[in-house]
C-alpha positions as a printed NumPy array, in Angstrom:
array([[ 27.649,  -9.285,  -7.164],
       [ 27.641,  -8.061,  -3.616],
       [ 25.667,  -4.969,  -2.744],
       [ 22.753,  -5.776,  -5.002],
       [ 19.424,  -6.775,  -3.526],
       [ 18.225, -10.132,  -4.816],
       [ 14.93 , -10.325,  -6.692],
       [ 13.374, -12.38 ,  -3.891],
       [ 14.314,  -9.814,  -1.234],
       [ 13.032,  -6.979,  -3.409],
       [  9.688,  -8.769,  -3.89 ],
       [  9.358,  -9.27 ,  -0.128],
       [ 10.156,  -5.613,   0.514],
       [  7.521,  -4.507,  -1.988],
       [  4.987,  -6.912,  -0.497],
       [  5.691,  -5.614,   3.012],
       [  5.439,  -2.025,   1.808],
       [  2.028,  -2.713,   0.256],
       [  0.832,  -4.297,   3.505],
       [  2.149,  -1.351,   5.525],
       [  0.483,   1.186,   3.251],
       [ -2.812,  -0.718,   3.569],
       [ -2.569,  -0.664,   7.37 ],
       [ -1.822,   3.072,   7.362],
       [ -4.837,   3.638,   5.132],
       [ -7.018,   1.53 ,   7.44 ],
       [ -5.987,   3.806,  10.297],
       [ -6.721,   6.941,   8.255],
       [-10.103,   5.609,   7.111],
       [-11.067,   4.696,  10.682],
       [-10.849,   8.386,  11.643],
       [-12.846,   9.623,   8.638],
       [-16.598,  10.063,   9.098],
       [-17.67 ,  10.765,   5.511],
       [-18.492,   7.566,   3.604],
       [-17.787,   9.117,   0.19 ],
       [-14.342,  10.219,   1.355],
       [-13.488,   6.78 ,   2.726],
       [-14.58 ,   5.097,  -0.507],
       [-12.464,   7.56 ,  -2.454],
       [ -9.463,   6.843,  -0.229],
       [ -9.811,   3.089,  -0.863],
       [-10.176,   3.619,  -4.624],
       [ -7.012,   5.718,  -4.706],
       [ -5.16 ,   3.07 ,  -2.665],
       [ -6.272,   0.239,  -4.94 ],
       [ -5.28 ,   2.179,  -8.046],
       [ -1.886,   3.01 ,  -6.555],
       [ -1.202,  -0.64 ,  -5.703],
       [ -2.37 ,  -1.787,  -9.141],
       [ -0.061,   0.723, -10.815],
       [  2.923,  -0.511,  -8.797],
       [  2.483,  -4.254,  -9.209]])
């Protein structure tokens, strides 16, 4: 059926979105000075990715 995104394309989109969100987080973490806050940000990111896989 036309108009539907194939499973392979959807997987690539999700993969690219995960990579993009990681790069955005890396940028955010690089501006944060507090170590506890940066660790918390990474934990939240990892949990979010794990929930969406």
